[in-house]
N, C-alpha and C positions, 0 to 999 in steps of 0.2 A: 504493500500500500504506500509506504514511504517512497519506494522507488518510483511508483507510478506518478505520485505527486511531484517528485523531483524532476522526472522526465517531462511532465506537462509544463512545469515552471520554466524549464530550460527552453522548451519549444516556444512558449509564449514570449520569452525574452528575445530569442533569436528572431521571431517574427516581428516583434516590435522594433528591434534594431534594424531589420531589413527595410521596414516601412519608413523608418526615420531617415535612412540613407537615401531611399527613393525620393522622399520629400525634399531632402537637401539638394539632390540633383535637379529637381524641377524648379528650384528657386535660385539657381546659379547659372552662369554662362561660362563657357570655356574661354581661356586666354592662352592659346597655344602659340608658342614661338615658332615661326616657320622660316625666318630668315634672320641672320645676324652677321654683321661685319663690324669693322672698327667704329664706324660712325653711324650705322643705321640698324635698327631692330624692327622687325615686323611681327605683329601678333595677330592671329586670326580670332575674331570675336564671334562671327557667325559665318555661314558659307558665303555670305555676300559682303561682309564688313571686316576691315582690317585696320588695326591701330599701327601707325608708323611712329617711330620714336627716334629722334636725333638728340644730340647732347651739346649743351652750351656751358662753357666755362664762365663762371661768375665770381666776382670778388666776395659777395656777401653770402652766397649759398653753395659755393663749390661747383662741382659738375652737375648740372641740372638736366634731367631727361625731359624733352619737350615733345608733346604728343600732337599728332594729326590723325585724320581718319580718311580711309579710302573706302568708298562704297561702289558697288557695281550691280548692274543688271544687264542681261544679254552680253554684248561685247563692248559695253561702255562703262567708264569709270568717272566719278567725280571725287575730287580730293578737297578736304578741309585742312587748311594750313600747310605751308610748305615746310620741308626740313629746314634746318638752321642756316644752311648756305647752299650755293648753287651746285657745288660738287656732289653733295649728298642728295640734293633734289634730282640731279641727273641719274644718280644711282637708283632712286625710287622709281623714276619714270621707266628706266630700262627694266627693272624688276617687273613692273606692271605689264609692260609690253611682252616680255619673255615668258613670265610665269602665268599671268592671268590671260595673256593674249587679248588684251583689251585696249581700246583707244581712250585716252584721257580727254574728256570733252570740256572739263572745267576745273579750275583751281580757285578756291575761295578762302582768302585769308580772313580770319575772324576778328583781328584788330591790327593796329599798325606796328606793333613791336616786332623785332627781328626773329623771334621764335615763331612768328606766324607768316611772315613774308620775306624772311632772309634769303630764301632760295627762289624767289619769284622770277628772276631773270632767266633761270634755266627753263621755265615753262614758256615764257614769252619768246625765247629764241626758237622754241619748237612749235611756235604758232598755236599754243594751247590757250584758249580763251580764259581770261582771269576776270573775276568779279569782286568788287569791293564796295562796302557801305560808303556812302558819299563822304562821311567824316573820316573814314579810314584813308581814303584817297587824299583828303585835305591834309591830314597829319603826316602821311607818307611824303607828300611834297615838301612840307615844312622841314622835315628831318632828312631830306635828300635820300630817302629810301626808294627801292623799286616801287613802281606805282601800278596797281591793278588797272586794266584797260577799260573795263566796263563798270559803270557806277549804278547803284540802286539806292532807293530811299525806303527805309524801314522794313521792306519785305521783298524777297526774291523767290520766285518759283522756277524750278528747272526740272526737266525730265532726264533721267538716266535710264536708258533702255525704255521699259514701259512703266517705270516707277517714278514717284514724286519725291522731290527734295524741296524743303522749305528752309529759307534762311531769314532770320528776323532780328530786328533790333528792339529790345524790350526795356531799355533804359541803361543808365550808366552803372558801372561797378568797378571792375578791374581797370577799365579805361572808359573814356567818354564815347568810344566807338565800338565796344564789344558786342558782337552778334553771336548767335548760336545757330546750329544747323540740325535739321531733323530729316532722317531717312525713313519714310513710312513703311517700306517693305520689312524692315527689321525692328521698327519702333525703337530706333537708336538715336540718341541725342548727342551731338558733339557740342559740349558746353564751352570748350576752350578755357581760357584763363578766368572766365567769369565763375567757373565751377571748380571747387576744391575736392581733392580726394579725401577719403576719411582720415581723420587725425592730422591733416596738413595744417601748417601754420598759415597766417595771413599772407605771407610772401611779400613780394615787391609791391609797394603802395605809392610809388612816385607819381603815377598818373591816375590814381584811384579816386572814386567817389564812395567813401565808406558809408556815408549816410544812406545813399540810395541803393547800395549793393544788395542788401537782403530783400528790398522791395522789388528790385528787378528780377531776382531769382524766384520770388513768389509768383510773379507774372509768368515766367517761363514754366513753372510747375503747373499753373492753372491752364495754360494753353496746350500743354502736352501731358494730359493726365494718364495716358496709356503707355508712357515710355517704359521700356523694359531695361535698356542698357544706357548708361550715361558715361561718356568719356570726358574727363577733365583735361585741362591744358597740360597738367603735369601729374605723373603718378598713375595709379592703377584705375582701370575702368571698374564700374560697379553698377548699381541700380539707382532708383530714384532717392535712395537714402543720401546720396551725394548732394542732392539739392537741399534736403533738410539740414544736412551738416553745414553746408555753406551758409544757409540762412541763419542758423544758430551761431555760427562763428562771428558774423558781423552785426548781429543784433545788439 
């Protein structure tokens, strides 16, 4: 009798453990590293979305990983944020052409800092259309940075293959021009430097609007309530908890 009870207890525990593991799997997404060189790392987030990471040496924060996002449908690709310089941007373009066998139809820097458009000239030289929020273009000109060729105000809609991409300005935060991008196919949000990874510090605030920052992220959260994956400007991708963490960090 004791043996039967012990056996039943063990089976119950193993069943509960198995269900718990399954539950964990359904609430997470993979971040599989599929390419790595000295200056560029690429992680696959979904079959259609890839996080590209390049590295910037800074005085205050050391070597900082800087994120961008590649999204695809059919044989087309759109990229949010360039790698940190033209050389690494060329490496990313070649990887997309060789490994994904896709055409890059747009590059979209999400604000004017060099971790977003430092490699823009590599795209321009290959006649890849670039799109920038009108304030991003204004600030890029003031700072003598590479300038996106096509301007938009507040909202931009693009097609990649048969799928929709939305880029929007929801207010100031990390900078006065920070926009976010949303890929409807994967319900993935590229938050750029407006969004912080879990447990991140406030980071560089030289061009920030700290007062408006949490208000802006609240707007983003309300506009994209179904988002499943969130990619910040620096650090690991996650889910909508990154939005909540950023809001709490700046409140």
